C-alpha positions as CSV (number, residue, x, y, z in Angstrom):
1,X,0.0,0.0,0.1
2,X,1.1,3.5,-0.9
3,X,0.9,6.7,0.5
4,X,-0.1,9.0,-2.8
5,X,-0.4,12.2,-1.0
6,X,-1.6,14.5,1.8
7,X,-5.2,15.9,1.7
8,X,-4.5,19.6,2.5
9,X,-8.1,20.5,2.8
10,X,-8.4,18.0,5.9
11,X,-5.1,18.5,7.3
12,X,-3.9,20.8,10.1
13,X,-0.8,21.2,12.3
14,X,-1.9,18.6,14.5
15,X,-3.8,16.1,12.2
16,X,-2.2,15.1,8.8
17,X,-4.7,13.1,6.5
18,X,-2.8,10.9,4.2
19,X,-4.4,9.5,0.9
20,X,-3.4,5.8,0.2
21,X,-3.6,3.6,-2.5
22,X,-5.5,1.3,-2.7
23,X,-8.2,3.0,-0.5
24,X,-7.5,2.0,2.9
25,X,-10.2,-0.7,4.3
26,X,-11.3,-1.3,7.8
27,X,-9.9,-4.6,8.5
28,X,-6.3,-3.5,7.2
29,X,-6.6,-0.2,9.1
30,X,-7.3,-2.3,12.4
31,X,-4.7,-4.7,11.6
32,X,-2.1,-1.7,11.1
33,X,-3.3,0.4,14.4
34,X,-2.7,-2.9,16.5
35,X,0.8,-3.3,15.3
36,X,1.3,0.5,15.1
37,X,0.7,0.6,18.9
38,X,3.7,-1.5,19.5
39,X,6.4,0.4,17.6
40,X,8.4,2.8,19.8
41,X,8.6,5.0,16.8
42,X,4.9,5.4,16.4
43,X,3.9,5.6,20.1
44,X,3.3,9.3,20.2
45,X,1.0,9.4,17.1
46,X,-2.5,8.3,17.2
47,X,-4.1,7.0,14.0
48,X,-7.6,6.9,12.9
49,X,-9.4,5.6,9.4
50,X,-10.5,8.8,7.3
51,X,-13.1,8.2,4.9
52,X,-12.1,10.4,2.1
53,X,-8.6,10.3,2.3
54,X,-7.4,7.0,4.4
55,X,-5.4,7.3,7.1
56,X,-5.4,10.4,9.7
57,X,-2.3,11.0,12.0
58,X,-2.9,12.7,15.3
59,X,-0.3,14.1,17.3
60,X,-0.2,16.2,20.5
61,X,2.6,18.6,19.1
62,X,2.5,20.5,15.7
63,X,3.2,17.9,12.8
64,X,6.4,20.1,11.8
65,X,8.0,19.2,15.2
66,X,8.0,15.7,15.0
67,X,11.0,13.5,13.6
68,X,9.7,12.6,10.4
69,X,12.9,10.9,9.1
70,X,11.8,7.7,7.4
71,X,8.1,8.0,8.9
72,X,6.4,7.7,5.7
73,X,8.2,4.5,4.8
74,X,7.6,3.0,8.1
75,X,3.9,3.6,7.8
76,X,3.7,2.4,4.3
77,X,5.6,-1.1,5.1
78,X,3.1,-1.4,8.1
79,X,0.3,-0.8,6.1
80,X,1.4,-3.2,3.3
81,X,1.9,-5.9,5.8
82,X,-1.3,-5.4,7.4
83,X,-2.8,-5.3,3.9
84,X,-1.3,-8.8,3.0
85,X,-2.2,-10.4,6.5
86,X,-5.6,-9.4,5.8
87,X,-6.0,-10.6,2.3
88,X,-4.0,-13.7,2.8
89,X,-7.1,-15.1,4.8
90,X,-9.6,-14.3,2.2
91,X,-8.6,-17.4,-0.2
92,X,-9.1,-19.8,2.3
93,X,-12.3,-18.3,3.4
94,X,-13.7,-18.6,-0.2
95,X,-12.6,-22.1,-0.6
96,X,-14.1,-23.0,2.4
97,X,-17.4,-21.2,1.3
98,X,-17.0,-22.9,-2.2
99,X,-16.8,-26.2,-0.4
100,X,-20.1,-25.7,1.7
101,X,-21.9,-24.4,-1.4
102,X,-20.9,-27.7,-3.2
103,X,-22.2,-29.6,-0.4
104,X,-25.2,-27.8,0.2
105,X,-26.0,-28.4,-3.6
106,X,-25.2,-31.9,-3.7
107,X,-27.9,-32.6,-0.9
108,X,-30.5,-30.6,-2.8
109,X,-29.6,-32.5,-6.1
110,X,-30.0,-35.6,-4.2
111,X,-33.3,-34.7,-2.8
112,X,-34.6,-33.4,-6.1
113,X,-33.6,-36.7,-7.8
114,X,-35.3,-38.9,-5.1
115,X,-38.7,-36.9,-5.0
116,X,-38.5,-36.3,-8.9
117,X,-38.9,-32.4,-8.5
118,X,-36.9,-30.0,-10.9
119,X,-34.4,-27.6,-9.1
120,X,-35.2,-23.8,-10.2
C-alpha cells in the first residue's frame, strides 16, 4: 500500500490526512493500528481511518515538530504488511465457502432426484 499524497483540505498542524492507494479498508486499518501501537517510533502518534483520504495521523505537538525521518516509509511498510495479512486469509475463506456451497448443492440435487422434482 502506498501513501500517495496529503489531503490538504482535511489536514492541520495536529492532524495529517494521508491518501492511500488502494483505499484503506477497515480490516487493514484495524490490523495496522494494533501493530503500530507496539512500535516505539509510532507510540506518540494516534491513527484513525478517514473516509475521504485514508489514514489520519494525530499528534499532540505540531506536525512540523515531530521527527519525520523515514516515517512515511515505516507507515507504508506497516500498511502493506497489514494489507497482506488481511487478504491472505480471504482465499482460504472463499475455498471453505465453495466447499459448503458444493455440499449444499449436492444435498439439494439428491433430494430433487429422489423426489422427482426439478430444481429452479
